[in-house]
DRENLUM-422970 format. One record per atom (N, C-alpha, C): residue in one letter; atom name; y negated, x negated, z. Coordinates in nm, 4 decimals. Example, Ala and Ser with C-alpha at 12.3 -4.5 7.8 and 13.67 -1.06 7.14 Angstrom:
<pts>
a | N | 0.5690 | -1.3190 | 0.7800
a | CA | 0.4500 | -1.2300 | 0.7800
a | C | 0.3300 | -1.3200 | 0.7800
s | N | 0.2250 | -1.2850 | 0.7080
s | CA | 0.1060 | -1.3670 | 0.7140
s | C | -0.0030 | -1.2900 | 0.7870
</pts>
This chain:
<pts>
x | N | -21.6106 | -10.0801 | -10.2825
x | CA | -21.6658 | -10.1540 | -10.3927
x | C | -21.5797 | -10.1351 | -10.5172
x | N | -21.4475 | -10.1396 | -10.5023
x | CA | -21.3576 | -10.1228 | -10.6159
x | C | -21.3699 | -9.9817 | -10.6712
x | N | -21.3879 | -9.8833 | -10.5828
x | CA | -21.4036 | -9.7450 | -10.6281
x | C | -21.5309 | -9.7301 | -10.7108
x | N | -21.6389 | -9.7947 | -10.6681
x | CA | -21.7647 | -9.7879 | -10.7431
x | C | -21.7490 | -9.8491 | -10.8809
x | N | -21.6825 | -9.9640 | -10.8869
x | CA | -21.6601 | -10.0276 | -11.0169
x | C | -21.5735 | -9.9400 | -11.1060
x | N | -21.4717 | -9.8776 | -11.0470
x | CA | -21.3862 | -9.7877 | -11.1241
x | C | -21.4635 | -9.6679 | -11.1743
x | N | -21.5488 | -9.6105 | -11.0898
x | CA | -21.6304 | -9.4957 | -11.1294
x | C | -21.7273 | -9.5349 | -11.2400
x | N | -21.7834 | -9.6537 | -11.2291
x | CA | -21.8750 | -9.7026 | -11.3316
x | C | -21.8029 | -9.7209 | -11.4642
x | N | -21.6825 | -9.7745 | -11.4596
x | CA | -21.6037 | -9.7930 | -11.5822
x | C | -21.5695 | -9.6596 | -11.6449
x | N | -21.5304 | -9.5622 | -11.5649
x | CA | -21.4989 | -9.4285 | -11.6168
x | C | -21.6231 | -9.3648 | -11.6782
x | N | -21.7361 | -9.3780 | -11.6114
x | CA | -21.8604 | -9.3222 | -11.6648
x | C | -21.8944 | -9.3850 | -11.7991
x | N | -21.8747 | -9.5148 | -11.8113
x | CA | -21.9001 | -9.5832 | -11.9384
x | C | -21.8095 | -9.5333 | -12.0493
x | N | -21.6844 | -9.5117 | -12.0173
x | CA | -21.5901 | -9.4602 | -12.1172
x | C | -21.6264 | -9.3191 | -12.1595
x | N | -21.6670 | -9.2369 | -12.0641
x | CA | -21.7056 | -9.0994 | -12.0954
x | C | -21.8270 | -9.0988 | -12.1877
x | N | -21.9249 | -9.1809 | -12.1554
x | CA | -22.0443 | -9.1870 | -12.2390
x | C | -22.0133 | -9.2393 | -12.3784
x | N | -21.9305 | -9.3392 | -12.3892
x | CA | -21.8980 | -9.3934 | -12.5210
x | C | -21.8151 | -9.2953 | -12.6022
x | N | -21.7413 | -9.2086 | -12.5364
x | CA | -21.6616 | -9.1089 | -12.6072
x | C | -21.7483 | -8.9978 | -12.6649
x | N | -21.8710 | -8.9875 | -12.6176
x | CA | -21.9605 | -8.8822 | -12.6658
x | C | -22.0054 | -8.9081 | -12.8085
x | N | -21.9826 | -9.0259 | -12.8594
x | CA | -22.0230 | -9.0594 | -12.9950
x | C | -22.1584 | -9.1268 | -12.9966
x | N | -22.1965 | -9.1698 | -13.1128
x | CA | -22.3252 | -9.2344 | -13.1259
x | C | -22.3877 | -9.1930 | -13.2583
x | N | -22.5144 | -9.2154 | -13.2695
x | CA | -22.5857 | -9.1838 | -13.3925
x | C | -22.5560 | -9.2884 | -13.4982
x | N | -22.5570 | -9.2449 | -13.6206
x | CA | -22.5465 | -9.3425 | -13.7289
x | C | -22.6775 | -9.4214 | -13.7328
x | N | -22.6741 | -9.5354 | -13.7962
x | CA | -22.7952 | -9.6176 | -13.8073
x | C | -22.9050 | -9.5421 | -13.8819
x | N | -22.8667 | -9.4708 | -13.9851
x | CA | -22.9650 | -9.3950 | -14.0632
x | C | -23.0289 | -9.2843 | -13.9791
x | N | -22.9479 | -9.2140 | -13.9025
x | CA | -23.0000 | -9.1060 | -13.8182
x | C | -23.0896 | -9.1623 | -13.7077
x | N | -23.0482 | -9.2725 | -13.6492
x | CA | -23.1299 | -9.3351 | -13.5443
x | C | -23.2647 | -9.3788 | -13.6006
x | N | -23.2642 | -9.4345 | -13.7213
x | CA | -23.3894 | -9.4770 | -13.7843
x | C | -23.4761 | -9.3565 | -13.8175
x | N | -23.4150 | -9.2514 | -13.8714
x | CA | -23.4902 | -9.1290 | -13.9021
x | C | -23.5507 | -9.0709 | -13.7746
x | N | -23.4763 | -9.0723 | -13.6660
x | CA | -23.5292 | -9.0240 | -13.5378
x | C | -23.6470 | -9.1086 | -13.4923
x | N | -23.6361 | -9.2412 | -13.5074
x | CA | -23.7448 | -9.3301 | -13.4668
x | C | -23.8707 | -9.3003 | -13.5491
x | N | -23.8531 | -9.2820 | -13.6786
x | CA | -23.9675 | -9.2518 | -13.7662
x | C | -24.0398 | -9.1273 | -13.7151
x | N | -23.9634 | -9.0263 | -13.6791
x | CA | -24.0223 | -8.9011 | -13.6313
x | C | -24.0847 | -8.9177 | -13.4924
x | N | -24.0105 | -8.9741 | -13.4001
x | CA | -24.0553 | -8.9835 | -13.2613
x | C | -24.1712 | -9.0807 | -13.2410
x | N | -24.1810 | -9.1809 | -13.3254
x | CA | -24.2876 | -9.2802 | -13.3105
x | C | -24.4171 | -9.2388 | -13.3808
x | N | -24.4154 | -9.1251 | -13.4495
x | CA | -24.5304 | -9.0831 | -13.5313
x | C | -24.5646 | -9.1881 | -13.6359
x | N | -24.4603 | -9.2485 | -13.6913
x | CA | -24.4791 | -9.3570 | -13.7883
x | C | -24.5715 | -9.3154 | -13.9028
x | N | -24.5484 | -9.1992 | -13.9634
x | CA | -24.6277 | -9.1581 | -14.0789
x | C | -24.7757 | -9.1481 | -14.0428
x | N | -24.8049 | -9.0890 | -13.9287
x | CA | -24.9440 | -9.0756 | -13.8836
x | C | -25.0045 | -9.2129 | -13.8540
x | N | -24.9305 | -9.2970 | -13.7813
x | CA | -24.9810 | -9.4308 | -13.7497
x | C | -25.0034 | -9.5124 | -13.8768
x | N | -24.9126 | -9.5006 | -13.9730
x | CA | -24.9242 | -9.5742 | -14.0980
x | C | -25.0489 | -9.5298 | -14.1745
x | N | -25.0691 | -9.3994 | -14.1843
x | CA | -25.1865 | -9.3469 | -14.2542
x | C | -25.3161 | -9.3918 | -14.1854
x | N | -25.3148 | -9.3908 | -14.0535
x | CA | -25.4321 | -9.4358 | -13.9780
x | C | -25.4614 | -9.5828 | -14.0064
x | N | -25.3575 | -9.6662 | -14.0048
x | CA | -25.3782 | -9.8088 | -14.0317
x | C | -25.4317 | -9.8324 | -14.1721
x | N | -25.3748 | -9.7648 | -14.2702
x | CA | -25.4218 | -9.7817 | -14.4084
x | C | -25.5692 | -9.7428 | -14.4177
x | N | -25.6051 | -9.6308 | -14.3563
x | CA | -25.7450 | -9.5870 | -14.3562
x | C | -25.8346 | -9.6901 | -14.2863
x | N | -25.7900 | -9.7400 | -14.1715
x | CA | -25.8672 | -9.8406 | -14.0976
x | C | -25.8866 | -9.9678 | -14.1802
x | N | -25.7806 | -10.0118 | -14.2479
x | CA | -25.7904 | -10.1321 | -14.3316
x | C | -25.8901 | -10.1085 | -14.4442
x | N | -25.8865 | -9.9921 | -14.5049
x | CA | -25.9805 | -9.9615 | -14.6128
x | C | -26.1247 | -9.9640 | -14.5634
x | N | -26.1481 | -9.9065 | -14.4455
x | CA | -26.2839 | -9.9064 | -14.3884
x | C | -26.3292 | -10.0485 | -14.3551
x | N | -26.2394 | -10.1281 | -14.2963
x | CA | -26.2744 | -10.2659 | -14.2619
x | C | -26.3002 | -10.3472 | -14.3883
x | N | -26.2164 | -10.3289 | -14.4896
x | CA | -26.2350 | -10.4034 | -14.6150
x | C | -26.3674 | -10.3662 | -14.6812
x | N | -26.4024 | -10.2387 | -14.6777
x | CA | -26.5308 | -10.1962 | -14.7356
x | C | -26.6474 | -10.2589 | -14.6598
x | N | -26.6380 | -10.2628 | -14.5282
x | CA | -26.7449 | -10.3237 | -14.4479
x | C | -26.7542 | -10.4736 | -14.4739
x | N | -26.6377 | -10.5384 | -14.4890
x | CA | -26.6382 | -10.6822 | -14.5175
x | C | -26.6957 | -10.7113 | -14.6552
x | N | -26.6685 | -10.6254 | -14.7518
x | CA | -26.7170 | -10.6471 | -14.8886
x | C | -26.8660 | -10.6183 | -14.9012
x | N | -26.9187 | -10.5366 | -14.8122
x | CA | -27.0606 | -10.5033 | -14.8126
x | C | -27.1355 | -10.6091 | -14.7321
x | N | -27.2039 | -10.6967 | -14.8017
x | CA | -27.2700 | -10.8095 | -14.7347
x | C | -27.3883 | -10.7665 | -14.6486
x | N | -27.4254 | -10.6381 | -14.6590
x | CA | -27.5326 | -10.5892 | -14.5721
x | C | -27.4784 | -10.5348 | -14.4399
x | N | -27.3457 | -10.5349 | -14.4227
x | CA | -27.2868 | -10.4896 | -14.2959
x | C | -27.3329 | -10.5811 | -14.1830
x | N | -27.3747 | -10.5186 | -14.0746
x | CA | -27.4219 | -10.5953 | -13.9599
x | C | -27.3042 | -10.6347 | -13.8708
x | N | -27.3318 | -10.7241 | -13.7784
x | CA | -27.2302 | -10.7624 | -13.6798
x | C | -27.1785 | -10.6387 | -13.6055
x | N | -27.2696 | -10.5508 | -13.5660
x | CA | -27.2291 | -10.4311 | -13.4920
x | C | -27.1383 | -10.3414 | -13.5752
x | N | -27.1698 | -10.3276 | -13.7039
x | CA | -27.0848 | -10.2460 | -13.7899
x | C | -26.9453 | -10.3077 | -13.8030
x | N | -26.9397 | -10.4383 | -13.8225
x | CA | -26.8107 | -10.5060 | -13.8317
x | C | -26.7343 | -10.4948 | -13.7000
x | N | -26.8039 | -10.5128 | -13.5903
x | CA | -26.7384 | -10.5028 | -13.4598
x | C | -26.6769 | -10.3639 | -13.4405
x | N | -26.7465 | -10.2620 | -13.4851
x | CA | -26.6964 | -10.1253 | -13.4673
x | C | -26.5714 | -10.1012 | -13.5512
x | N | -26.5814 | -10.1219 | -13.6829
x | CA | -26.4660 | -10.0902 | -13.7686
x | C | -26.3495 | -10.1842 | -13.7425
x | N | -26.3772 | -10.3087 | -13.7142
x | CA | -26.2695 | -10.4056 | -13.6917
x | C | -26.2075 | -10.3890 | -13.5533
x | N | -26.2882 | -10.3481 | -13.4559
x | CA | -26.2345 | -10.3191 | -13.3236
x | C | -26.1413 | -10.1988 | -13.3261
x | N | -26.1786 | -10.0961 | -13.4005
x | CA | -26.0924 | -9.9784 | -13.4154
x | C | -25.9626 | -10.0175 | -13.4853
x | N | -25.9743 | -10.0959 | -13.5907
x | CA | -25.8558 | -10.1426 | -13.6635
x | C | -25.7618 | -10.2180 | -13.5701
x | N | -25.8155 | -10.3083 | -13.4933
x | CA | -25.7321 | -10.3883 | -13.4037
x | C | -25.6634 | -10.2992 | -13.2990
x | N | -25.7370 | -10.2046 | -13.2424
x | CA | -25.6805 | -10.1146 | -13.1418
x | C | -25.5686 | -10.0293 | -13.2008
x | N | -25.5908 | -9.9759 | -13.3201
x | CA | -25.4883 | -9.8932 | -13.3843
x | C | -25.3664 | -9.9756 | -13.4243
x | N | -25.3873 | -10.1014 | -13.4598
x | CA | -25.2753 | -10.1894 | -13.4925
x | C | -25.1907 | -10.2156 | -13.3687
x | N | -25.2547 | -10.2390 | -13.2559
x | CA | -25.1823 | -10.2598 | -13.1307
x | C | -25.1027 | -10.1354 | -13.0915
x | N | -25.1605 | -10.0187 | -13.1126
x | CA | -25.0909 | -9.8941 | -13.0805
x | C | -24.9664 | -9.8781 | -13.1681
x | N | -24.9776 | -9.9070 | -13.2964
x | CA | -24.8624 | -9.8972 | -13.3864
x | C | -24.7561 | -9.9997 | -13.3467
x | N | -24.7990 | -10.1180 | -13.3135
x | CA | -24.7063 | -10.2248 | -13.2755
x | C | -24.6284 | -10.1888 | -13.1486
x | N | -24.6886 | -10.1098 | -13.0623
x | CA | -24.6231 | -10.0717 | -12.9366
x | C | -24.4994 | -9.9851 | -12.9592
x | N | -24.4860 | -9.9256 | -13.0776
x | CA | -24.3701 | -9.8406 | -13.1054
x | C | -24.2475 | -9.9210 | -13.1471
x | N | -24.2637 | -10.0499 | -13.1692
x | CA | -24.1505 | -10.1349 | -13.2067
x | C | -24.0679 | -10.1684 | -13.0843
x | N | -23.9410 | -10.1936 | -13.0996
x | CA | -23.8654 | -10.2130 | -13.2226
x | C | -23.8125 | -10.0806 | -13.2786
x | N | -23.7741 | -10.0848 | -13.4050
x | CA | -23.7052 | -9.9733 | -13.4681
x | C | -23.5550 | -9.9953 | -13.4492
x | N | -23.4728 | -9.8968 | -13.4802
x | CA | -23.3275 | -9.9184 | -13.4743
x | C | -23.2768 | -10.0112 | -13.5853
x | N | -23.3596 | -10.0365 | -13.6856
x | CA | -23.3219 | -10.1205 | -13.7986
x | C | -23.3934 | -10.2553 | -13.7871
x | N | -23.3170 | -10.3623 | -13.7704
x | CA | -23.3758 | -10.4952 | -13.7469
x | C | -23.4672 | -10.5398 | -13.8603
x | N | -23.4289 | -10.5126 | -13.9839
x | CA | -23.5117 | -10.5550 | -14.0970
x | C | -23.6446 | -10.4789 | -14.0986
x | N | -23.6399 | -10.3497 | -14.0690
x | CA | -23.7638 | -10.2719 | -14.0618
x | C | -23.8547 | -10.3241 | -13.9513
x | N | -23.7951 | -10.3567 | -13.8385
x | CA | -23.8725 | -10.4105 | -13.7269
x | C | -23.9409 | -10.5409 | -13.7673
x | N | -23.8667 | -10.6280 | -13.8335
x | CA | -23.9237 | -10.7563 | -13.8764
x | C | -24.0398 | -10.7354 | -13.9740
x | N | -24.0219 | -10.6451 | -14.0692
x | CA | -24.1265 | -10.6199 | -14.1683
x | C | -24.2489 | -10.5551 | -14.1051
x | N | -24.2276 | -10.4580 | -14.0186
x | CA | -24.3409 | -10.3941 | -13.9520
x | C | -24.4138 | -10.4919 | -13.8601
x | N | -24.3382 | -10.5742 | -13.7911
x | CA | -24.3995 | -10.6729 | -13.7031
x | C | -24.4890 | -10.7684 | -13.7829
x | N | -24.4387 | -10.8114 | -13.8974
x | CA | -24.5192 | -10.8993 | -13.9838
x | C | -24.6451 | -10.8274 | -14.0317
x | N | -24.6301 | -10.7023 | -14.0737
x | CA | -24.7454 | -10.6264 | -14.1221
x | C | -24.8496 | -10.6088 | -14.0119
x | N | -24.8042 | -10.5712 | -13.8932
x | CA | -24.8975 | -10.5503 | -13.7830
x | C | -24.9650 | -10.6810 | -13.7413
x | N | -24.8932 | -10.7901 | -13.7482
x | CA | -24.9525 | -10.9200 | -13.7154
x | C | -25.0600 | -10.9565 | -13.8176
x | N | -25.0286 | -10.9395 | -13.9448
x | CA | -25.1265 | -10.9725 | -14.0494
x | C | -25.2497 | -10.8825 | -14.0411
x | N | -25.2287 | -10.7540 | -14.0185
x | CA | -25.3424 | -10.6624 | -14.0066
x | C | -25.4223 | -10.6939 | -13.8803
x | N | -25.3532 | -10.7225 | -13.7717
x | CA | -25.4225 | -10.7604 | -13.6484
x | C | -25.5026 | -10.8887 | -13.6652
x | N | -25.4439 | -10.9859 | -13.7355
x | CA | -25.5177 | -11.1097 | -13.7643
x | C | -25.6425 | -11.0790 | -13.8467
x | N | -25.6263 | -10.9913 | -13.9456
x | CA | -25.7411 | -10.9514 | -14.0273
x | C | -25.8479 | -10.8830 | -13.9442
x | N | -25.8053 | -10.8004 | -13.8481
x | CA | -25.9012 | -10.7347 | -13.7597
x | C | -25.9768 | -10.8346 | -13.6745
x | N | -25.9065 | -10.9337 | -13.6215
x | CA | -25.9729 | -11.0384 | -13.5426
x | C | -26.0691 | -11.1196 | -13.6285
x | N | -26.0232 | -11.1582 | -13.7465
x | CA | -26.1088 | -11.2365 | -13.8366
x | C | -26.2308 | -11.1549 | -13.8792
x | N | -26.2095 | -11.0278 | -13.9043
x | CA | -26.3182 | -10.9370 | -13.9422
x | C | -26.4212 | -10.9276 | -13.8305
x | N | -26.3725 | -10.9147 | -13.7085
x | CA | -26.4605 | -10.9005 | -13.5923
x | C | -26.5539 | -11.0209 | -13.5806
x | N | -26.5036 | -11.1379 | -13.6169
x | CA | -26.5820 | -11.2611 | -13.6043
x | C | -26.6499 | -11.3051 | -13.7340
x | N | -26.6410 | -11.2246 | -13.8400
x | CA | -26.6878 | -11.2679 | -13.9712
x | C | -26.8398 | -11.2799 | -13.9808
x | N | -26.9128 | -11.1893 | -13.9202
x | CA | -27.0590 | -11.1882 | -13.9249
x | C | -27.1098 | -11.2126 | -14.0663
x | N | -27.1887 | -11.3166 | -14.0857
x | CA | -27.2473 | -11.3439 | -14.2170
x | C | -27.1728 | -11.4530 | -14.2929
x | N | -27.0595 | -11.4942 | -14.2453
x | CA | -26.9831 | -11.6011 | -14.3092
x | C | -26.9003 | -11.5464 | -14.4255
x | N | -26.9338 | -11.5885 | -14.5462
x | CA | -26.8599 | -11.5436 | -14.6649
x | C | -26.7151 | -11.5911 | -14.6598
x | N | -26.6914 | -11.7117 | -14.6116
x | CA | -26.5541 | -11.7623 | -14.6065
x | C | -26.4722 | -11.6877 | -14.5010
x | N | -26.5328 | -11.6523 | -14.3896
x | CA | -26.4626 | -11.5767 | -14.2859
x | C | -26.4317 | -11.4348 | -14.3341
x | N | -26.5254 | -11.3764 | -14.4079
x | CA | -26.5008 | -11.2431 | -14.4639
x | C | -26.3861 | -11.2489 | -14.5646
x | N | -26.3847 | -11.3514 | -14.6468
x | CA | -26.2767 | -11.3664 | -14.7454
x | C | -26.1422 | -11.3863 | -14.6764
x | N | -26.1413 | -11.4632 | -14.5703
x | CA | -26.0178 | -11.4855 | -14.4944
x | C | -25.9683 | -11.3545 | -14.4332
x | N | -26.0596 | -11.2761 | -14.3778
x | CA | -26.0229 | -11.1467 | -14.3197
x | C | -25.9674 | -11.0535 | -14.4272
x | N | -26.0330 | -11.0496 | -14.5428
x | CA | -25.9860 | -10.9649 | -14.6528
x | C | -25.8465 | -11.0066 | -14.6997
x | N | -25.8213 | -11.1362 | -14.7046
x | CA | -25.6891 | -11.1853 | -14.7460
x | C | -25.5819 | -11.1438 | -14.6451
x | N | -25.6128 | -11.1524 | -14.5170
x | CA | -25.5162 | -11.1101 | -14.4142
x | C | -25.4898 | -10.9608 | -14.4222
x | N | -25.5943 | -10.8829 | -14.4456
x | CA | -25.5771 | -10.7382 | -14.4569
x | C | -25.4938 | -10.7017 | -14.5790
x | N | -25.5176 | -10.7709 | -14.6913
x | CA | -25.4394 | -10.7445 | -14.8124
x | C | -25.2927 | -10.7801 | -14.7904
x | N | -25.2673 | -10.8923 | -14.7263
x | CA | -25.1286 | -10.9316 | -14.6957
x | C | -25.0639 | -10.8294 | -14.6032
x | N | -25.1387 | -10.7813 | -14.5059
x | CA | -25.0868 | -10.6811 | -14.4132
x | C | -25.0510 | -10.5507 | -14.4824
x | N | -25.1356 | -10.5069 | -14.5763
x | CA | -25.1039 | -10.3845 | -14.6506
x | C | -24.9793 | -10.4031 | -14.7365
x | N | -24.9656 | -10.5198 | -14.7974
x | CA | -24.8463 | -10.5468 | -14.8782
x | C | -24.7210 | -10.5433 | -14.7900
x | N | -24.7283 | -10.6047 | -14.6740
x | CA | -24.6143 | -10.6034 | -14.5811
x | C | -24.5864 | -10.4627 | -14.5296
x | N | -24.6918 | -10.3863 | -14.5063
x | CA | -24.6753 | -10.2488 | -14.4599
x | C | -24.6053 | -10.1643 | -14.5665
x | N | -24.6395 | -10.1882 | -14.6915
x | CA | -24.5745 | -10.1175 | -14.8016
x | C | -24.4264 | -10.1536 | -14.8106
x | N | -24.3966 | -10.2814 | -14.7959
x | CA | -24.2574 | -10.3269 | -14.7980
x | C | -24.1789 | -10.2658 | -14.6817
x | N | -24.2416 | -10.2588 | -14.5662
x | CA | -24.1760 | -10.1999 | -14.4491
x | C | -24.1505 | -10.0506 | -14.4705
x | N | -24.2453 | -9.9819 | -14.5329
x | CA | -24.2273 | -9.8388 | -14.5594
x | C | -24.1083 | -9.8157 | -14.6518
x | N | -24.0956 | -9.9002 | -14.7520
x | CA | -23.9803 | -9.8888 | -14.8434
x | C | -23.8500 | -9.9132 | -14.7694
x | N | -23.8477 | -10.0124 | -14.6835
x | CA | -23.7267 | -10.0423 | -14.6069
x | C | -23.6922 | -9.9275 | -14.5120
x | N | -23.7922 | -9.8728 | -14.4447
x | CA | -23.7661 | -9.7613 | -14.3540
x | C | -23.7094 | -9.6410 | -14.4284
x | N | -23.7630 | -9.6131 | -14.5459
x | CA | -23.7136 | -9.5011 | -14.6250
x | C | -23.5675 | -9.5227 | -14.6622
x | N | -23.5331 | -9.6455 | -14.6981
x | CA | -23.3957 | -9.6786 | -14.7327
x | C | -23.3047 | -9.6715 | -14.6100
x | N | -23.3508 | -9.7267 | -14.5003
x | CA | -23.2686 | -9.7312 | -14.3783
x | C | -23.2464 | -9.5930 | -14.3186
x | N | -23.3408 | -9.5018 | -14.3401
x | CA | -23.3300 | -9.3679 | -14.2837
x | C | -23.2566 | -9.2707 | -14.3758
x | N | -23.2239 | -9.3168 | -14.4952
x | CA | -23.1585 | -9.2263 | -14.5934
x | C | -23.0101 | -9.2135 | -14.5675
</pts>
């Protein structure tokens, strides 16, 4: 048992001696490996499509269900890549994904309700603003 603990301690020292990535490099790696740019572009496009459907009062329940369901699914996929190596970026992205996801849920249930459509649009707008703030933070953290 003592030999195993000693071997484990030596292995830990060897690994720690190998060095570590800087915070900026780790964040840049996360941006690349998570397909952040692609996921971000997809979400922005999805939000635009959902907002257009919500603003068009002739949109049917089925049309809203389709665009808002896609938005919600893509938001969940982006959220699955969290956390980032940068705590502030993670917090901002989490907020953005929550707001966009809330907007997707509200959109899905909006039907012919003008107030529900307005609520969904407000959540989507807040989500885009948070997504923009997160993008700025990620760019700074990865520099």
